[in-house]
PDB file with one MODEL, atoms N, CA, C and O in Angstrom:
MODEL        1
ATOM      1  N   UNK A   1     -24.493 -29.993 -67.055  1.00  0.00           N
ATOM      2  CA  UNK A   1     -23.472 -29.164 -66.892  1.00  0.00           C
ATOM      3  C   UNK A   1     -23.177 -28.929 -65.230  1.00  0.00           C
ATOM      4  O   UNK A   1     -24.103 -28.478 -64.554  1.00  0.00           O
ATOM      5  N   UNK A   2     -21.908 -29.233 -64.601  1.00  0.00           N
ATOM      6  CA  UNK A   2     -21.410 -28.887 -63.029  1.00  0.00           C
ATOM      7  C   UNK A   2     -21.482 -27.506 -63.309  1.00  0.00           C
ATOM      8  O   UNK A   2     -21.200 -26.858 -64.318  1.00  0.00           O
ATOM      9  N   UNK A   3     -22.247 -26.965 -61.372  1.00  0.00           N
ATOM     10  CA  UNK A   3     -21.779 -25.685 -61.385  1.00  0.00           C
ATOM     11  C   UNK A   3     -20.369 -25.073 -61.489  1.00  0.00           C
ATOM     12  O   UNK A   3     -19.326 -25.695 -61.283  1.00  0.00           O
ATOM     13  N   UNK A   4     -20.440 -24.147 -61.735  1.00  0.00           N
ATOM     14  CA  UNK A   4     -18.724 -23.457 -61.581  1.00  0.00           C
ATOM     15  C   UNK A   4     -18.381 -23.124 -60.307  1.00  0.00           C
ATOM     16  O   UNK A   4     -17.189 -23.011 -60.020  1.00  0.00           O
ATOM     17  N   UNK A   5     -19.207 -22.955 -59.522  1.00  0.00           N
ATOM     18  CA  UNK A   5     -19.138 -22.526 -57.566  1.00  0.00           C
ATOM     19  C   UNK A   5     -20.091 -23.493 -56.530  1.00  0.00           C
ATOM     20  O   UNK A   5     -21.279 -23.810 -56.465  1.00  0.00           O
ATOM     21  N   UNK A   6     -19.059 -23.719 -55.894  1.00  0.00           N
ATOM     22  CA  UNK A   6     -19.584 -25.055 -55.067  1.00  0.00           C
ATOM     23  C   UNK A   6     -19.981 -24.241 -53.664  1.00  0.00           C
ATOM     24  O   UNK A   6     -19.154 -23.390 -53.337  1.00  0.00           O
ATOM     25  N   UNK A   7     -20.885 -24.361 -52.986  1.00  0.00           N
ATOM     26  CA  UNK A   7     -21.309 -24.392 -51.696  1.00  0.00           C
ATOM     27  C   UNK A   7     -19.720 -25.169 -50.432  1.00  0.00           C
ATOM     28  O   UNK A   7     -18.894 -25.915 -50.958  1.00  0.00           O
ATOM     29  N   UNK A   8     -19.616 -24.863 -49.114  1.00  0.00           N
ATOM     30  CA  UNK A   8     -18.894 -25.329 -48.322  1.00  0.00           C
ATOM     31  C   UNK A   8     -19.003 -26.512 -48.262  1.00  0.00           C
ATOM     32  O   UNK A   8     -18.048 -27.289 -48.277  1.00  0.00           O
ATOM     33  N   UNK A   9     -20.979 -27.042 -48.134  1.00  0.00           N
ATOM     34  CA  UNK A   9     -21.133 -28.210 -47.779  1.00  0.00           C
ATOM     35  C   UNK A   9     -21.126 -29.344 -49.338  1.00  0.00           C
ATOM     36  O   UNK A   9     -21.424 -30.532 -49.462  1.00  0.00           O
ATOM     37  N   UNK A  10     -20.712 -28.461 -50.189  1.00  0.00           N
ATOM     38  CA  UNK A  10     -20.280 -29.518 -51.299  1.00  0.00           C
ATOM     39  C   UNK A  10     -18.945 -30.059 -51.309  1.00  0.00           C
ATOM     40  O   UNK A  10     -18.602 -31.242 -51.322  1.00  0.00           O
ATOM     41  N   UNK A  11     -18.347 -29.168 -51.302  1.00  0.00           N
ATOM     42  CA  UNK A  11     -16.779 -29.239 -51.097  1.00  0.00           C
ATOM     43  C   UNK A  11     -16.424 -30.120 -49.996  1.00  0.00           C
ATOM     44  O   UNK A  11     -15.331 -30.681 -49.919  1.00  0.00           O
ATOM     45  N   UNK A  12     -17.154 -30.210 -49.332  1.00  0.00           N
ATOM     46  CA  UNK A  12     -16.881 -30.898 -47.544  1.00  0.00           C
ATOM     47  C   UNK A  12     -17.215 -32.227 -48.034  1.00  0.00           C
ATOM     48  O   UNK A  12     -16.463 -33.178 -47.820  1.00  0.00           O
ATOM     49  N   UNK A  13     -18.796 -32.396 -48.971  1.00  0.00           N
ATOM     50  CA  UNK A  13     -18.638 -33.918 -49.481  1.00  0.00           C
ATOM     51  C   UNK A  13     -17.930 -34.178 -50.353  1.00  0.00           C
ATOM     52  O   UNK A  13     -17.694 -35.369 -50.561  1.00  0.00           O
ATOM     53  N   UNK A  14     -17.466 -33.393 -50.993  1.00  0.00           N
ATOM     54  CA  UNK A  14     -16.226 -33.745 -52.623  1.00  0.00           C
ATOM     55  C   UNK A  14     -15.379 -34.420 -51.428  1.00  0.00           C
ATOM     56  O   UNK A  14     -15.324 -35.572 -50.996  1.00  0.00           O
ATOM     57  N   UNK A  15     -14.795 -33.310 -51.108  1.00  0.00           N
ATOM     58  CA  UNK A  15     -13.694 -33.823 -50.007  1.00  0.00           C
ATOM     59  C   UNK A  15     -13.685 -35.181 -48.597  1.00  0.00           C
ATOM     60  O   UNK A  15     -12.696 -35.667 -48.050  1.00  0.00           O
ATOM     61  N   UNK A  16     -14.880 -35.427 -48.391  1.00  0.00           N
ATOM     62  CA  UNK A  16     -14.954 -36.266 -47.473  1.00  0.00           C
ATOM     63  C   UNK A  16     -14.664 -35.926 -46.632  1.00  0.00           C
ATOM     64  O   UNK A  16     -13.943 -36.639 -45.934  1.00  0.00           O
ATOM     65  N   UNK A  17     -15.118 -34.410 -46.115  1.00  0.00           N
ATOM     66  CA  UNK A  17     -14.474 -33.877 -44.657  1.00  0.00           C
ATOM     67  C   UNK A  17     -15.941 -33.005 -44.001  1.00  0.00           C
ATOM     68  O   UNK A  17     -17.057 -32.981 -44.520  1.00  0.00           O
ATOM     69  N   UNK A  18     -15.557 -32.420 -42.878  1.00  0.00           N
ATOM     70  CA  UNK A  18     -16.464 -31.662 -42.442  1.00  0.00           C
ATOM     71  C   UNK A  18     -16.917 -30.515 -42.973  1.00  0.00           C
ATOM     72  O   UNK A  18     -16.106 -30.182 -43.838  1.00  0.00           O
ATOM     73  N   UNK A  19     -17.801 -29.732 -42.901  1.00  0.00           N
ATOM     74  CA  UNK A  19     -18.399 -28.544 -43.180  1.00  0.00           C
ATOM     75  C   UNK A  19     -17.225 -27.513 -42.337  1.00  0.00           C
ATOM     76  O   UNK A  19     -16.845 -26.389 -42.664  1.00  0.00           O
ATOM     77  N   UNK A  20     -16.861 -28.267 -41.266  1.00  0.00           N
ATOM     78  CA  UNK A  20     -16.223 -26.536 -40.113  1.00  0.00           C
ATOM     79  C   UNK A  20     -14.686 -26.778 -40.636  1.00  0.00           C
ATOM     80  O   UNK A  20     -13.897 -25.847 -40.473  1.00  0.00           O
ATOM     81  N   UNK A  21     -14.195 -28.064 -41.298  1.00  0.00           N
ATOM     82  CA  UNK A  21     -12.685 -28.120 -41.460  1.00  0.00           C
ATOM     83  C   UNK A  21     -13.020 -27.637 -43.026  1.00  0.00           C
ATOM     84  O   UNK A  21     -12.109 -26.811 -43.097  1.00  0.00           O
ATOM     85  N   UNK A  22     -13.486 -27.580 -43.959  1.00  0.00           N
ATOM     86  CA  UNK A  22     -13.409 -26.627 -45.441  1.00  0.00           C
ATOM     87  C   UNK A  22     -13.742 -25.172 -44.810  1.00  0.00           C
ATOM     88  O   UNK A  22     -12.739 -24.465 -44.916  1.00  0.00           O
ATOM     89  N   UNK A  23     -14.909 -24.429 -44.136  1.00  0.00           N
ATOM     90  CA  UNK A  23     -14.344 -23.177 -43.315  1.00  0.00           C
ATOM     91  C   UNK A  23     -13.136 -23.117 -42.758  1.00  0.00           C
ATOM     92  O   UNK A  23     -12.633 -21.994 -42.766  1.00  0.00           O
ATOM     93  N   UNK A  24     -12.545 -23.931 -42.301  1.00  0.00           N
ATOM     94  CA  UNK A  24     -11.015 -23.533 -41.550  1.00  0.00           C
ATOM     95  C   UNK A  24     -10.167 -23.455 -42.556  1.00  0.00           C
ATOM     96  O   UNK A  24      -9.359 -22.530 -42.474  1.00  0.00           O
ATOM     97  N   UNK A  25     -10.076 -24.397 -43.827  1.00  0.00           N
ATOM     98  CA  UNK A  25      -9.458 -24.396 -44.750  1.00  0.00           C
ATOM     99  C   UNK A  25      -9.375 -22.913 -45.868  1.00  0.00           C
ATOM    100  O   UNK A  25      -8.396 -22.394 -46.403  1.00  0.00           O
ATOM    101  N   UNK A  26     -10.510 -22.633 -45.905  1.00  0.00           N
ATOM    102  CA  UNK A  26     -10.969 -21.166 -46.574  1.00  0.00           C
ATOM    103  C   UNK A  26     -10.495 -19.993 -46.038  1.00  0.00           C
ATOM    104  O   UNK A  26      -9.896 -19.011 -46.476  1.00  0.00           O
ATOM    105  N   UNK A  27     -11.064 -20.476 -44.609  1.00  0.00           N
ATOM    106  CA  UNK A  27     -10.371 -18.768 -43.664  1.00  0.00           C
ATOM    107  C   UNK A  27      -9.356 -18.738 -43.254  1.00  0.00           C
ATOM    108  O   UNK A  27      -8.908 -17.731 -42.704  1.00  0.00           O
ATOM    109  N   UNK A  28      -8.497 -20.162 -43.445  1.00  0.00           N
ATOM    110  CA  UNK A  28      -6.566 -19.723 -43.298  1.00  0.00           C
ATOM    111  C   UNK A  28      -6.257 -19.432 -44.845  1.00  0.00           C
ATOM    112  O   UNK A  28      -5.039 -19.608 -44.873  1.00  0.00           O
ATOM    113  N   UNK A  29      -6.601 -19.127 -46.006  1.00  0.00           N
ATOM    114  CA  UNK A  29      -6.212 -19.316 -46.976  1.00  0.00           C
ATOM    115  C   UNK A  29      -5.728 -20.666 -47.675  1.00  0.00           C
ATOM    116  O   UNK A  29      -5.131 -20.432 -48.726  1.00  0.00           O
ATOM    117  N   UNK A  30      -5.814 -21.755 -47.420  1.00  0.00           N
ATOM    118  CA  UNK A  30      -5.326 -22.433 -48.008  1.00  0.00           C
ATOM    119  C   UNK A  30      -6.159 -23.636 -49.196  1.00  0.00           C
ATOM    120  O   UNK A  30      -5.730 -24.527 -49.929  1.00  0.00           O
ATOM    121  N   UNK A  31      -7.227 -23.202 -48.961  1.00  0.00           N
ATOM    122  CA  UNK A  31      -8.065 -23.254 -50.405  1.00  0.00           C
ATOM    123  C   UNK A  31      -9.308 -22.122 -50.421  1.00  0.00           C
ATOM    124  O   UNK A  31     -10.188 -21.798 -49.625  1.00  0.00           O
ATOM    125  N   UNK A  32      -8.853 -21.659 -51.899  1.00  0.00           N
ATOM    126  CA  UNK A  32      -9.571 -20.694 -52.485  1.00  0.00           C
ATOM    127  C   UNK A  32     -10.489 -20.095 -52.491  1.00  0.00           C
ATOM    128  O   UNK A  32     -11.115 -20.675 -53.378  1.00  0.00           O
ATOM    129  N   UNK A  33     -11.338 -19.025 -52.035  1.00  0.00           N
ATOM    130  CA  UNK A  33     -12.313 -19.124 -51.910  1.00  0.00           C
ATOM    131  C   UNK A  33     -13.129 -17.500 -52.150  1.00  0.00           C
ATOM    132  O   UNK A  33     -12.430 -16.529 -51.860  1.00  0.00           O
ATOM    133  N   UNK A  34     -14.029 -17.326 -52.471  1.00  0.00           N
ATOM    134  CA  UNK A  34     -15.014 -15.775 -52.850  1.00  0.00           C
ATOM    135  C   UNK A  34     -16.027 -15.745 -51.642  1.00  0.00           C
ATOM    136  O   UNK A  34     -16.523 -16.697 -51.040  1.00  0.00           O
ATOM    137  N   UNK A  35     -16.138 -14.865 -51.520  1.00  0.00           N
ATOM    138  CA  UNK A  35     -17.201 -13.980 -50.720  1.00  0.00           C
ATOM    139  C   UNK A  35     -18.261 -13.464 -51.445  1.00  0.00           C
ATOM    140  O   UNK A  35     -18.011 -12.522 -52.197  1.00  0.00           O
ATOM    141  N   UNK A  36     -19.542 -13.941 -51.367  1.00  0.00           N
ATOM    142  CA  UNK A  36     -20.734 -13.079 -52.410  1.00  0.00           C
ATOM    143  C   UNK A  36     -22.023 -13.135 -51.963  1.00  0.00           C
ATOM    144  O   UNK A  36     -22.684 -13.971 -51.347  1.00  0.00           O
ATOM    145  N   UNK A  37     -22.161 -12.386 -52.277  1.00  0.00           N
ATOM    146  CA  UNK A  37     -23.869 -11.790 -51.533  1.00  0.00           C
ATOM    147  C   UNK A  37     -23.950 -10.981 -50.183  1.00  0.00           C
ATOM    148  O   UNK A  37     -22.944 -11.014 -49.475  1.00  0.00           O
ATOM    149  N   UNK A  38     -25.297 -10.089 -49.652  1.00  0.00           N
ATOM    150  CA  UNK A  38     -25.035  -9.324 -48.637  1.00  0.00           C
ATOM    151  C   UNK A  38     -24.686 -10.360 -47.683  1.00  0.00           C
ATOM    152  O   UNK A  38     -23.693 -10.061 -47.021  1.00  0.00           O
ATOM    153  N   UNK A  39     -25.236 -11.567 -47.391  1.00  0.00           N
ATOM    154  CA  UNK A  39     -24.530 -12.017 -46.501  1.00  0.00           C
ATOM    155  C   UNK A  39     -23.014 -12.948 -46.415  1.00  0.00           C
ATOM    156  O   UNK A  39     -22.630 -13.649 -45.479  1.00  0.00           O
ATOM    157  N   UNK A  40     -22.583 -12.777 -47.245  1.00  0.00           N
ATOM    158  CA  UNK A  40     -21.251 -12.824 -47.196  1.00  0.00           C
ATOM    159  C   UNK A  40     -20.645 -14.391 -47.679  1.00  0.00           C
ATOM    160  O   UNK A  40     -19.576 -14.925 -47.382  1.00  0.00           O
ATOM    161  N   UNK A  41     -21.844 -14.919 -48.595  1.00  0.00           N
ATOM    162  CA  UNK A  41     -21.688 -16.334 -48.237  1.00  0.00           C
ATOM    163  C   UNK A  41     -20.192 -17.322 -48.940  1.00  0.00           C
ATOM    164  O   UNK A  41     -19.813 -16.926 -50.042  1.00  0.00           O
ATOM    165  N   UNK A  42     -19.677 -18.117 -48.531  1.00  0.00           N
ATOM    166  CA  UNK A  42     -18.627 -18.519 -49.155  1.00  0.00           C
ATOM    167  C   UNK A  42     -19.091 -19.447 -50.248  1.00  0.00           C
ATOM    168  O   UNK A  42     -20.097 -20.157 -50.227  1.00  0.00           O
ATOM    169  N   UNK A  43     -17.801 -19.272 -51.626  1.00  0.00           N
ATOM    170  CA  UNK A  43     -17.994 -20.099 -52.807  1.00  0.00           C
ATOM    171  C   UNK A  43     -16.896 -20.999 -53.194  1.00  0.00           C
ATOM    172  O   UNK A  43     -15.850 -20.450 -52.850  1.00  0.00           O
ATOM    173  N   UNK A  44     -16.719 -21.851 -53.615  1.00  0.00           N
ATOM    174  CA  UNK A  44     -15.367 -22.175 -54.143  1.00  0.00           C
ATOM    175  C   UNK A  44     -15.986 -22.664 -55.398  1.00  0.00           C
ATOM    176  O   UNK A  44     -17.025 -23.307 -55.550  1.00  0.00           O
ATOM    177  N   UNK A  45     -14.551 -21.924 -56.852  1.00  0.00           N
ATOM    178  CA  UNK A  45     -15.133 -22.162 -57.638  1.00  0.00           C
ATOM    179  C   UNK A  45     -14.191 -23.829 -58.277  1.00  0.00           C
ATOM    180  O   UNK A  45     -12.993 -24.088 -58.157  1.00  0.00           O
ATOM    181  N   UNK A  46     -15.099 -24.525 -58.815  1.00  0.00           N
ATOM    182  CA  UNK A  46     -14.496 -25.882 -58.687  1.00  0.00           C
ATOM    183  C   UNK A  46     -13.194 -26.453 -59.869  1.00  0.00           C
ATOM    184  O   UNK A  46     -12.954 -27.627 -60.154  1.00  0.00           O
ATOM    185  N   UNK A  47     -12.697 -25.570 -60.250  1.00  0.00           N
ATOM    186  CA  UNK A  47     -11.182 -25.293 -61.065  1.00  0.00           C
ATOM    187  C   UNK A  47     -10.300 -25.257 -59.924  1.00  0.00           C
ATOM    188  O   UNK A  47      -9.379 -26.070 -59.842  1.00  0.00           O
ATOM    189  N   UNK A  48     -10.557 -24.155 -58.806  1.00  0.00           N
ATOM    190  CA  UNK A  48      -9.568 -24.144 -57.383  1.00  0.00           C
ATOM    191  C   UNK A  48      -9.673 -25.529 -56.595  1.00  0.00           C
ATOM    192  O   UNK A  48      -8.782 -25.927 -55.846  1.00  0.00           O
ATOM    193  N   UNK A  49     -10.602 -26.068 -56.790  1.00  0.00           N
ATOM    194  CA  UNK A  49     -10.787 -27.027 -55.929  1.00  0.00           C
ATOM    195  C   UNK A  49     -10.063 -28.483 -56.483  1.00  0.00           C
ATOM    196  O   UNK A  49      -9.702 -29.335 -55.671  1.00  0.00           O
ATOM    197  N   UNK A  50      -9.896 -28.666 -57.965  1.00  0.00           N
ATOM    198  CA  UNK A  50      -8.906 -29.374 -58.626  1.00  0.00           C
ATOM    199  C   UNK A  50      -7.853 -29.075 -58.528  1.00  0.00           C
ATOM    200  O   UNK A  50      -6.900 -29.840 -58.374  1.00  0.00           O
ATOM    201  N   UNK A  51      -7.828 -27.864 -58.601  1.00  0.00           N
ATOM    202  CA  UNK A  51      -6.163 -27.583 -58.271  1.00  0.00           C
ATOM    203  C   UNK A  51      -5.627 -27.671 -56.695  1.00  0.00           C
ATOM    204  O   UNK A  51      -4.435 -27.747 -56.395  1.00  0.00           O
ATOM    205  N   UNK A  52      -6.471 -27.653 -55.969  1.00  0.00           N
ATOM    206  CA  UNK A  52      -6.328 -28.162 -54.766  1.00  0.00           C
ATOM    207  C   UNK A  52      -6.099 -29.570 -54.634  1.00  0.00           C
ATOM    208  O   UNK A  52      -5.134 -30.118 -54.102  1.00  0.00           O
ATOM    209  N   UNK A  53      -6.708 -29.888 -54.965  1.00  0.00           N
ATOM    210  CA  UNK A  53      -6.614 -31.295 -55.157  1.00  0.00           C
ATOM    211  C   UNK A  53      -5.096 -32.042 -55.252  1.00  0.00           C
ATOM    212  O   UNK A  53      -4.382 -32.759 -54.551  1.00  0.00           O
ATOM    213  N   UNK A  54      -5.081 -31.489 -56.393  1.00  0.00           N
ATOM    214  CA  UNK A  54      -3.968 -32.067 -57.301  1.00  0.00           C
ATOM    215  C   UNK A  54      -2.482 -31.545 -56.532  1.00  0.00           C
ATOM    216  O   UNK A  54      -1.519 -32.309 -56.464  1.00  0.00           O
ATOM    217  N   UNK A  55      -2.450 -30.234 -56.010  1.00  0.00           N
ATOM    218  CA  UNK A  55      -1.325 -29.523 -54.904  1.00  0.00           C
ATOM    219  C   UNK A  55      -1.233 -30.641 -54.035  1.00  0.00           C
ATOM    220  O   UNK A  55      -0.056 -30.902 -53.787  1.00  0.00           O
ATOM    221  N   UNK A  56      -2.199 -31.535 -53.379  1.00  0.00           N
ATOM    222  CA  UNK A  56      -2.680 -32.505 -52.495  1.00  0.00           C
ATOM    223  C   UNK A  56      -1.608 -33.452 -52.560  1.00  0.00           C
ATOM    224  O   UNK A  56      -0.663 -33.695 -51.809  1.00  0.00           O
ATOM    225  N   UNK A  57      -2.074 -34.017 -53.865  1.00  0.00           N
ATOM    226  CA  UNK A  57      -1.159 -35.112 -54.259  1.00  0.00           C
ATOM    227  C   UNK A  57      -0.094 -35.052 -54.233  1.00  0.00           C
ATOM    228  O   UNK A  57       0.615 -35.844 -53.612  1.00  0.00           O
ATOM    229  N   UNK A  58       0.479 -33.699 -55.176  1.00  0.00           N
ATOM    230  CA  UNK A  58       1.992 -33.457 -54.596  1.00  0.00           C
ATOM    231  C   UNK A  58       2.405 -33.577 -53.571  1.00  0.00           C
ATOM    232  O   UNK A  58       3.306 -34.394 -53.380  1.00  0.00           O
ATOM    233  N   UNK A  59       1.948 -32.889 -52.648  1.00  0.00           N
ATOM    234  CA  UNK A  59       2.179 -32.654 -51.414  1.00  0.00           C
ATOM    235  C   UNK A  59       2.940 -33.754 -50.727  1.00  0.00           C
ATOM    236  O   UNK A  59       4.124 -33.849 -50.402  1.00  0.00           O
ATOM    237  N   UNK A  60       1.559 -34.829 -50.561  1.00  0.00           N
ATOM    238  CA  UNK A  60       1.448 -36.249 -50.164  1.00  0.00           C
ATOM    239  C   UNK A  60       3.018 -36.986 -50.847  1.00  0.00           C
ATOM    240  O   UNK A  60       4.037 -37.377 -50.277  1.00  0.00           O
ATOM    241  N   UNK A  61       2.690 -36.948 -52.049  1.00  0.00           N
ATOM    242  CA  UNK A  61       3.800 -37.833 -52.647  1.00  0.00           C
ATOM    243  C   UNK A  61       5.337 -37.369 -52.249  1.00  0.00           C
ATOM    244  O   UNK A  61       6.144 -38.158 -51.757  1.00  0.00           O
ATOM    245  N   UNK A  62       5.700 -35.665 -52.592  1.00  0.00           N
ATOM    246  CA  UNK A  62       6.648 -35.668 -51.521  1.00  0.00           C
ATOM    247  C   UNK A  62       7.282 -35.851 -50.023  1.00  0.00           C
ATOM    248  O   UNK A  62       8.392 -35.832 -49.489  1.00  0.00           O
ATOM    249  N   UNK A  63       5.771 -36.060 -49.631  1.00  0.00           N
ATOM    250  CA  UNK A  63       6.309 -36.599 -47.950  1.00  0.00           C
ATOM    251  C   UNK A  63       6.072 -37.967 -47.950  1.00  0.00           C
ATOM    252  O   UNK A  63       6.608 -38.546 -47.005  1.00  0.00           O
ATOM    253  N   UNK A  64       5.444 -38.659 -48.706  1.00  0.00           N
ATOM    254  CA  UNK A  64       5.821 -40.159 -48.980  1.00  0.00           C
ATOM    255  C   UNK A  64       7.658 -40.752 -49.319  1.00  0.00           C
ATOM    256  O   UNK A  64       8.342 -41.713 -48.966  1.00  0.00           O
ATOM    257  N   UNK A  65       7.783 -39.958 -49.884  1.00  0.00           N
ATOM    258  CA  UNK A  65       9.320 -39.779 -50.475  1.00  0.00           C
ATOM    259  C   UNK A  65      10.440 -39.587 -49.558  1.00  0.00           C
ATOM    260  O   UNK A  65      11.537 -40.133 -49.444  1.00  0.00           O
ATOM    261  N   UNK A  66       9.809 -38.606 -48.910  1.00  0.00           N
ATOM    262  CA  UNK A  66      10.728 -38.324 -47.781  1.00  0.00           C
ATOM    263  C   UNK A  66      10.916 -39.092 -46.303  1.00  0.00           C
ATOM    264  O   UNK A  66      11.887 -39.226 -45.558  1.00  0.00           O
ATOM    265  N   UNK A  67       9.479 -39.544 -46.237  1.00  0.00           N
ATOM    266  CA  UNK A  67       9.606 -40.672 -44.992  1.00  0.00           C
ATOM    267  C   UNK A  67       9.092 -42.235 -45.414  1.00  0.00           C
ATOM    268  O   UNK A  67       7.990 -42.723 -45.163  1.00  0.00           O
ATOM    269  N   UNK A  68      10.223 -42.870 -46.130  1.00  0.00           N
ATOM    270  CA  UNK A  68       9.500 -44.224 -46.762  1.00  0.00           C
ATOM    271  C   UNK A  68       9.575 -45.247 -45.616  1.00  0.00           C
ATOM    272  O   UNK A  68      10.253 -45.094 -44.600  1.00  0.00           O
ATOM    273  N   UNK A  69       8.768 -46.352 -45.908  1.00  0.00           N
ATOM    274  CA  UNK A  69       8.305 -47.127 -45.095  1.00  0.00           C
ATOM    275  C   UNK A  69       9.838 -48.053 -44.384  1.00  0.00           C
ATOM    276  O   UNK A  69      10.962 -48.241 -44.851  1.00  0.00           O
ATOM    277  N   UNK A  70       9.396 -48.325 -43.501  1.00  0.00           N
ATOM    278  CA  UNK A  70      10.670 -49.454 -42.888  1.00  0.00           C
ATOM    279  C   UNK A  70      10.466 -50.879 -42.694  1.00  0.00           C
ATOM    280  O   UNK A  70       9.338 -51.240 -42.357  1.00  0.00           O
ATOM    281  N   UNK A  71      11.365 -51.729 -42.853  1.00  0.00           N
ATOM    282  CA  UNK A  71      10.879 -52.898 -42.673  1.00  0.00           C
ATOM    283  C   UNK A  71      11.249 -53.292 -41.522  1.00  0.00           C
ATOM    284  O   UNK A  71      12.384 -53.125 -41.076  1.00  0.00           O
ATOM    285  N   UNK A  72      10.162 -53.946 -40.837  1.00  0.00           N
ATOM    286  CA  UNK A  72      10.221 -53.943 -39.184  1.00  0.00           C
ATOM    287  C   UNK A  72      10.517 -55.434 -38.731  1.00  0.00           C
ATOM    288  O   UNK A  72      10.580 -55.865 -37.580  1.00  0.00           O
ATOM    289  N   UNK A  73      10.683 -56.122 -39.944  1.00  0.00           N
ATOM    290  CA  UNK A  73      10.839 -57.375 -39.278  1.00  0.00           C
ATOM    291  C   UNK A  73      12.552 -57.330 -39.029  1.00  0.00           C
ATOM    292  O   UNK A  73      13.051 -58.046 -38.160  1.00  0.00           O
ATOM    293  N   UNK A  74      13.488 -56.316 -39.971  1.00  0.00           N
ATOM    294  CA  UNK A  74      14.753 -56.261 -39.640  1.00  0.00           C
ATOM    295  C   UNK A  74      15.738 -56.169 -38.396  1.00  0.00           C
ATOM    296  O   UNK A  74      16.912 -56.437 -38.142  1.00  0.00           O
ATOM    297  N   UNK A  75      14.437 -55.560 -37.655  1.00  0.00           N
ATOM    298  CA  UNK A  75      14.567 -54.964 -36.464  1.00  0.00           C
ATOM    299  C   UNK A  75      15.277 -56.218 -35.378  1.00  0.00           C
ATOM    300  O   UNK A  75      15.513 -55.953 -34.200  1.00  0.00           O
TER     301      UNK A  75
ENDMDL
END
């Protein structure tokens, strides 16, 4: 069974980005997370990460539709 909550380092590994990039995403509010424990350690719920990934797929698809490749041979 997979854990419900992930460390920021686990999220970074899942997304293949640096730990600092994930920390920035969490601190900016881009990726929902919670702070727990006396030291205030960040955790990202697996379901929130999956929602974030789906959101990024949708944003990317929209961007691709708005920025089609042009045929450079015709120039």
